N, C-alpha and C positions, 0 to 999 in steps of 0.2 A: 504494500500500500504506500502511496505517496502522501507525504504530510501536507503538501500544498494543494491537494485535489479539492475541487469544489464540494464534494460530498463531505470530506472531513471538516472543511471550513464551515459548512452549513450546520453540521452536528455540534461543533464547538460553539457556534453562535447560539444554537438552541439551548445548550447546557448553560451558557452564560446568562441568557434571557431567563431561564427557569430559576437560576440562582438569584438573580436580581429581583424576580417576582417574590421569591420566598423571603428575602430581606425586607422588601417593601411591605409584605403582609405582617412580618414580625414587628416592624417599626410602627408605633402608634401614630395616628393622625392627630397632631396637636392643633388646638384652637386657642387663639390669644384673646385678650380682652378687647372690647370695642374701644374706639378712640374717644368716646364720650367720657370714659373714666379719666383719661389723661387731661382732657379739657377741664373737667370738674376739679381735679386735684390741683392743677396749675392755677385755676381761678381762685381757689381757696388760699393757695400760697400767696398770690399777689395781693388779695384783699387783706389777709391778716398781717403780712409783713409790710404792706403799704401803710396800713393804719399804725403799726408799730413805729415805722419810720417817721411819719408825720407827728405822732404823739411825742416821740423821743426828741425830735428836732425842736418842737415847741417848748417842751419842758426844759431842755438844756439851754435853749436860747433865752428863756426868761430867767432861769435861775443862775446860770453860769456865764452867760454871754454868748455872742454869736460865734466866736471861735470854737467853743465847745460843741456847738450844734452840728459841726462837721462829723462828730462821732455818730450822728444819726444815719450816716451813709453805710454803717456796718450791716444793718438789716438788709440794705439793698444788695450788698455783696452776697449775703446769705440767700437772698432771693434768686440771684443768678445761679449760684451753686445748686440750690434746691430745684430750679427749673430743669437743669441737666439731669440731676439724680432722679427726679420723678419720671422723666422719659426713659431712663435706663430701667427703673423699677417696673414701669408699665410693660416694657418689652419682655421682661423676665417672667411675667405671669402667663401661664398657659395650662390647659387641661386636655386630657385625652380619654375618650371612652373606649375601653377594650371589652373583650368578651366576658371576662370574669371580674373586672375591677375598674376603678376610676383612678387615673393618674393626675396628680396636681404637682406643678413645678413652679417655683418662684425663687427669687433672690438674686442679687447682683454680686455681692462679695461672698456671702455664705449661701450657696445654692441648697435648696431644700426640695426634695421630691417625696411626695406622700402617695402611698398606694392604699386605696380604700376598697376592700373587697365588697361586692354588692351584697353578699350574704350577711355581712356584719353591720350593715346600716340599719339603724332603728328608726330614724326620723330624718326627713329631708324638708328643710324650711326655705321659703323664699321670703327675704326681708328687704325692706326699702325704707330708709329714713327720709325726712323731708327734703334734704339737699339732693339726695340720690333721685328721689321722685321728680324733683324739678328738672333734673338733667335726663329723665327717662331711663333710669338705671335701677337694677335690683340685684341682690346678692343671693347666692345659694349656700346654705349652711347644712353640713352633713353631721349628724350625730351618730356615733357608734357606741358599742359597749365600753370601749377604752376611753377613759376620761381625758387622756392626754392627746387624743386625736384632734388636730387643728385642721379641719377640712372645710375651707370656705373658698368660694369663688366670688369675688366682689365685682360689682359693676357690669353685669350682663344686661342685655336688652330684656325687658320684662317677659316678652314672648319666649325668648330663648331660656330664661330662668324657669319659667313654668314648664316648658317642654323638657328641660333637663330634670326638673323635680319629678315630673310624671314618669319619665323613662327610668330614672334611678329607683323610684319607688316600685315600679313594675318589676325591674330586674332584681331588686332586693327581695321582694316577696317571692319571686320564682326561685332564687338561690337559697333563701332561708327555709323554704319548704322542704328542701332536701337534707337539712341538718338534723 
């Protein structure tokens, strides 16, 4: 047999394609948070640090003089740093639904990956505070038998949060029936 024959090349290509498909099937399909979460967090950062800057400048200007009011620029530097860090943090949040469990991944410096088996879920909640509701966002909170499990997916679209809650509840009931 020749190594460069079209038959051998075709078989090697099929084997490579099959191996790539197996890897793709094993790798979960990750879903990130919507951009509304980033907009909300950045707006809150600007509002709170903007108010702090104005208040600090007024207080220092009145009590210590105009030269000291320049120290009020420190919260602005913190705002620029926070703006960048919020973007990095937002990109780090993701989740993936697999056949037997839910994967949650987050963290910039300290990466944290949580695996929540569907059969161990006891309660799935959809929560939305007043600020999140204003931005059209909701979070999904997973409760398991383990008290230390921190399984939260913040800032989803409400329809996606409800779909995820219903799917996780359905899969949890199906898996726990076999325990």
